[in-house]
C-alpha positions in Angstrom: -56.7 -113.6 -12.6 -59.4 -113.6 -14.4 -62.2 -115.8 -13.8 -63.8 -117.6 -16.5 -67.3 -118.4 -17.3 -68.3 -122.0 -17.0 -70.7 -122.0 -19.7 -69.7 -121.5 -23.2 -71.0 -119.0 -26.0 -73.2 -120.2 -28.0 -72.2 -120.9 -31.5 -73.7 -118.7 -34.1 -75.5 -120.6 -36.7 -76.0 -119.5 -39.7 -80.1 -119.2 -40.7 -80.9 -119.0 -44.4 -83.1 -115.7 -45.1 -86.6 -116.5 -44.6 -88.8 -115.5 -48.0 -92.4 -114.3 -47.3 -94.4 -115.7 -50.6 -97.4 -113.0 -50.5 -100.0 -114.1 -51.6 -101.2 -112.5 -55.3 -104.4 -111.3 -55.4 -107.0 -112.8 -56.7 -107.9 -111.3 -60.9 -111.6 -110.2 -61.7 -112.5 -110.3 -65.0 -116.0 -107.7 -65.7 -118.0 -108.9 -68.5 -120.0 -106.7 -69.9 -121.8 -106.2 -73.4 -124.9 -105.1 -74.6 -128.4 -106.8 -74.6 -129.1 -109.7 -75.8 -125.1 -110.0 -76.8 -124.6 -113.6 -74.9 -123.4 -112.4 -72.0 -125.1 -114.4 -69.7 -124.3 -117.8 -72.3 -121.0 -117.2 -71.9 -121.1 -117.3 -68.1 -123.1 -120.5 -68.6 -120.7 -122.0 -70.8 -117.9 -121.5 -67.8 -120.2 -122.4 -65.4 -120.3 -125.7 -66.7 -117.3 -125.9 -68.4 -114.6 -128.8 -66.9 -111.6 -126.2 -66.3 -110.7 -127.6 -63.2 -110.2 -123.9 -61.2 -112.2 -122.7 -58.7 -113.9 -119.4 -60.7 -116.6 -117.4 -57.9 -119.2 -116.0 -60.8 -121.6 -113.0 -59.2 -124.2 -112.2 -61.5 -125.2 -108.8 -60.6 -127.6 -106.0 -61.8 -125.6 -102.5 -60.5 -127.6 -99.7 -59.1 -125.9 -95.6 -58.5 -123.5 -97.0 -55.9 -122.3 -99.9 -57.3 -124.0 -102.0 -54.9 -124.1 -106.1 -55.4 -128.4 -106.1 -55.6 -129.3 -109.6 -56.9 -126.9 -112.6 -57.9 -128.3 -115.4 -60.1 -126.9 -118.4 -60.8 -127.8 -121.5 -63.4 -126.8 -125.0 -62.4 -126.8 -127.0 -66.2 -129.7 -126.2 -68.0 -132.2 -125.1 -64.6 -131.8 -121.2 -63.1 -132.7 -121.1 -59.2 -132.0 -118.0 -56.9 -129.8 -118.2 -53.8 -129.8 -117.0 -50.3 -126.2 -118.6 -49.8 -122.9 -119.5 -51.4 -123.5 -122.8 -54.1 -120.9 -124.8 -55.1 -121.4 -126.4 -58.1 -120.0 -129.6 -59.1 -116.7 -127.9 -61.6 -115.4 -126.1 -59.0 -117.5 -122.7 -59.3 -119.5 -121.0 -56.5 -122.1 -118.5 -57.2 -123.9 -116.4 -54.6 -126.6 -113.7 -53.7 -125.2 -111.0 -51.9 -127.0 -107.7 -50.1 -123.9 -105.8 -50.0 -121.7 -103.5 -51.4 -119.1 -104.4 -54.2 -116.3 -104.4 -52.0 -117.8 -106.1 -49.0 -119.1 -109.0 -51.4 -115.7 -109.3 -53.2 -114.0 -109.5 -49.6 -116.2 -112.0 -48.5 -115.3 -114.6 -51.5 -111.2 -113.9 -51.2 -111.7 -114.5 -47.3 -113.3 -118.3 -48.4 -111.1 -120.8 -46.8 -110.2 -122.6 -50.6 -108.5 -120.2 -52.4 -110.1 -119.1 -55.5 -108.7 -119.0 -59.2 -110.3 -116.1 -60.2 -113.7 -114.0 -60.4 -116.4 -112.9 -63.2 -118.6 -110.2 -62.5 -121.4 -109.8 -64.8 -122.9 -106.7 -65.3 -126.3 -106.0 -67.1 -126.7 -105.3 -70.9 -127.1 -101.6 -70.2 -124.1 -100.7 -67.8 -120.9 -98.5 -68.2 -117.6 -100.5 -67.1 -116.3 -97.6 -66.5 -116.9 -97.0 -62.7 -116.4 -100.6 -62.2 -113.0 -100.5 -63.4 -112.3 -97.8 -61.0 -113.7 -99.6 -58.1 -111.3 -103.0 -59.3 -108.8 -101.4 -60.1 -107.0 -98.7 -57.7 -109.4 -99.0 -54.3 -106.9 -99.1 -51.5 -109.7 -101.7 -49.5 -109.5 -104.3 -52.6 -105.9 -103.6 -53.5 -104.5 -106.4 -51.4 -107.3 -108.8 -51.8 -108.3 -108.5 -55.6 -106.8 -107.3 -58.6 -108.8 -105.7 -62.1 -107.6 -108.6 -64.4 -109.8 -107.3 -67.5 -112.7 -106.1 -69.0 -114.3 -108.6 -71.5 -117.2 -107.4 -73.7 -119.6 -109.5 -75.9 -120.9 -108.1 -79.0 -123.6 -109.8 -81.7 -122.3 -110.1 -84.8 -125.6 -109.9 -86.0 -127.1 -106.8 -84.4 -123.6 -105.0 -83.7 -123.6 -103.3 -87.2 -126.9 -101.5 -86.9 -126.2 -100.7 -82.8 -123.1 -98.7 -83.7 -125.1 -97.1 -86.9 -127.7 -96.5 -84.8 -125.8 -94.6 -82.5 -123.6 -92.2 -84.5 -124.1 -89.2 -82.8 -121.8 -90.5 -79.8 -123.3 -87.3 -78.0 -125.6 -89.1 -76.6 -122.8 -91.9 -75.2 -124.6 -95.0 -76.2 -123.8 -98.3 -74.2 -122.6 -100.0 -77.2 -118.9 -97.6 -77.6 -118.9 -97.7 -74.2 -118.7 -101.2 -73.8 -115.8 -101.6 -76.7 -114.2 -98.4 -75.9 -113.4 -100.0 -72.1 -112.8 -103.4 -73.1 -109.9 -105.5 -73.2 -111.3 -108.2 -75.1 -113.8 -108.3 -77.0 -116.1 -111.2 -78.2 -117.3 -111.2 -81.4 -120.4 -113.4 -80.5 -122.6 -115.4 -83.1 -120.5 -115.0 -86.0 -122.7 -118.7 -87.2 -125.4 -116.0 -88.1 -123.1 -113.6 -90.5 -121.8 -114.3 -93.7 -121.6 -112.8 -96.8 -124.8 -113.9 -98.4 -127.0 -113.1 -95.0 -125.5 -109.9 -94.3 -124.6 -106.3 -95.1 -121.4 -106.6 -93.0 -118.7 -109.0 -93.2 -117.0 -110.1 -90.0 -113.8 -108.3 -91.2 -115.4 -105.0 -91.5 -117.1 -105.6 -88.0 -113.7 -106.2 -87.0 -112.3 -102.7 -88.1 -115.6 -101.0 -86.8 -114.6 -102.4 -83.0 -110.8 -101.7 -84.5 -111.5 -98.2 -85.1 -113.3 -97.5 -82.0 -110.7 -99.6 -79.3 -107.3 -100.7 -81.0 -106.0 -101.8 -77.7 -108.7 -104.8 -77.8 -107.9 -108.3 -78.9 -111.1 -109.7 -80.7 -111.9 -113.2 -80.6 -114.6 -115.0 -82.4 -117.0 -117.6 -81.3 -120.4 -119.4 -81.8 -122.5 -119.2 -78.7 -119.7 -117.7 -76.4 -117.5 -121.1 -76.6 -113.9 -119.7 -76.5 -110.9 -120.3 -75.0 -110.8 -119.6 -71.5 -107.0 -118.7 -71.4 -107.5 -116.1 -73.8 -110.0 -114.6 -71.5 -108.5 -115.2 -67.9 -105.5 -114.1 -66.7 -104.5 -111.3 -69.1 -103.4 -109.0 -66.4 -104.7 -105.9 -68.3 -103.9 -103.8 -65.9 -100.7 -105.0 -64.1 -97.9 -102.5 -64.6 -95.3 -105.1 -63.9 -96.2 -106.4 -67.8 -97.6 -103.6 -69.4 -94.2 -102.9 -71.2 -95.6 -106.0 -73.2 -97.3 -104.1 -75.2 -94.5 -101.8 -76.3 -94.4 -103.7 -80.2 -98.4 -103.4 -80.0 -97.9 -99.2 -79.5 -95.4 -99.2 -82.2 -97.7 -101.4 -85.0 -100.8 -98.8 -83.9 -98.6 -95.9 -84.0 -97.6 -96.7 -87.4 -101.4 -97.6 -88.3 -102.7 -94.0 -86.9 -100.4 -92.9 -89.7 -102.9 -93.9 -92.6 -105.6 -92.3 -91.0 -106.8 -89.3 -93.1 -107.3 -85.8 -92.1 -110.9 -86.7 -92.1 -110.4 -89.0 -89.4 -108.1 -87.3 -87.9 -110.9 -84.9 -86.6 -114.1 -87.5 -86.0 -116.2 -86.9 -83.2 -117.2 -90.0 -82.3 -115.2 -92.9 -80.2 -112.0 -93.6 -82.0 -108.5 -94.9 -81.3 -106.0 -91.9 -81.6 -102.1 -92.8 -81.0 -99.2 -90.6 -80.8 -95.4 -90.4 -79.9 -92.5 -88.0 -78.5 -89.3 -88.9 -79.1 -88.0 -86.5 -76.5 -87.8 -87.5 -73.1 -90.6 -85.9 -70.8 -90.9 -84.4 -67.3 -92.2 -86.8 -64.8 -94.2 -84.0 -63.4 -94.8 -82.1 -66.2 -96.3 -85.4 -68.2 -98.4 -86.1 -64.6 -100.1 -81.9 -65.0 -100.5 -82.9 -68.7 -102.8 -86.0 -67.7 -104.5 -84.4 -64.9 -105.1 -81.2 -66.7 -107.1 -83.9 -69.8 -108.6 -86.3 -67.5 -109.8 -83.9 -65.0 -109.7 -80.5 -65.6 -111.0 -81.4 -69.5 -108.6 -78.4 -70.3 -108.5 -79.5 -74.0 -111.9 -80.4 -74.7 -111.3 -84.0 -74.6 -113.6 -87.2 -73.0 -110.9 -89.5 -72.9 -112.2 -93.0 -71.3 -108.8 -95.0 -71.7 -104.9 -94.9 -72.2 -102.0 -96.5 -72.4 -98.7 -95.9 -72.7 -94.8 -96.3 -72.1 -93.0 -93.2 -71.0 -89.3 -92.1 -71.7 -88.2 -90.0 -68.3 -85.8 -87.3 -68.0 -83.2 -88.9 -65.3 -84.3 -92.0 -65.3 -83.3 -95.4 -67.1 -86.4 -97.2 -66.4 -89.4 -97.4 -68.8 -92.6 -95.8 -66.8 -96.1 -97.2 -67.7 -98.7 -95.0 -68.0 -102.5 -96.2 -68.1 -105.9 -94.2 -67.1 -109.1 -95.3 -66.7 -111.8 -92.5 -66.7 -110.6 -90.3 -63.7 -108.3 -92.9 -62.4 -104.2 -92.7 -63.7 -101.1 -94.3 -62.9 -97.9 -93.3 -64.0 -95.2 -96.2 -62.6 -91.7 -97.6 -63.6 -91.7 -100.9 -64.8 -88.4 -101.8 -66.5 -84.6 -101.0 -67.4 -84.9 -99.9 -71.3 -83.3 -102.4 -73.2 -79.7 -101.7 -75.2 -80.7 -100.7 -78.2 -84.5 -100.2 -77.5 -85.9 -96.9 -79.5 -86.4 -94.6 -75.9 -89.5 -92.9 -77.1 -92.5 -92.0 -75.5 -95.9 -94.0 -77.1 -99.3 -92.8 -76.1 -102.5 -94.3 -77.0 -105.9 -92.8 -76.5 -109.4 -94.2 -76.6 -112.6 -91.6 -76.3 -114.3 -88.9 -77.9 -113.1 -85.4 -79.4 -110.1 -86.1 -79.1 -107.5 -83.8 -81.4 -103.8 -85.3 -82.6 -102.6 -82.3 -83.0 -103.8 -80.8 -79.9 -102.2 -83.8 -77.8 -99.1 -84.0 -79.7 -98.6 -80.1 -79.0 -99.4 -80.5 -75.3 -96.8 -83.7 -75.1 -93.9 -82.2 -76.5 -94.2 -78.7 -74.3 -93.7 -81.6 -70.9 -90.1 -82.3 -72.8 -89.3 -78.3 -72.2 
């Protein structure tokens, strides 16, 4: 006779799958602009607005190592230099820190209260490229914060003069750099520009900006009073939403066809769009990008690049992004039925040569 256990085996109970919700990174917006354009006006506008968001604002001067040298805050109309975190009435917080940018941001996101956003203002002569590189693909910050966008404030009254004065782009003027790297350009002080008192109407100024950077969205403003929803949570560097720009890329390609031969060989900072209907080899495209941005094989100086790729042996749309010497190519979604599966790439930079770019991309299809 087989003995029977007195204890019954436990009943199997179905347990719902536990879904762990990852805490999304805090978006960081870099605010840049030429001297006197209105960066501080924009920051003060945000500091004093009743937006209901917890926004950390750091106003900085960045040295060679991109360390945070100081941070000044403005409470209402009076300014103060502080040595610790200061919380304003509308939920914004400001600070003075003596550490590196990475350490300062880590301190912010480790605070007890969850932040909605972080704003980082550069000096008027700063090139935003190093900041974009640190914030976009820095391993230390990847989980905690993410680069949301670069906002460039420009002075509508003086922009044409600034660009004209630095027409020799070999001097790498900051005004060109700041526009070239921008995701959003705030065309400020539009109230000071009219057909009566200006040789350059607003439409012409927007065309100058567009010629430098056709990817950027232009917002007109007076005293930088803008709808914050247009400058926060842009997700300009989020690969999962980059495919939303496909229509924009197609429009840029059509516009590019209208350019004259002189425009195509212009050596100043500008936007150039190319396309290739055949599928490309992933490894060849990766090598091609590295030859352009690392090896300078073709003599071009690329600041920014965005595109969508149709890759061999893959049913997924791949997105391409470049910020100076950094780049990523990632699959983002399935191609839709009936969608035109062609490669569309937009370059922003100097000495861009359309013929070389088209031919060298085409070589990636062989």
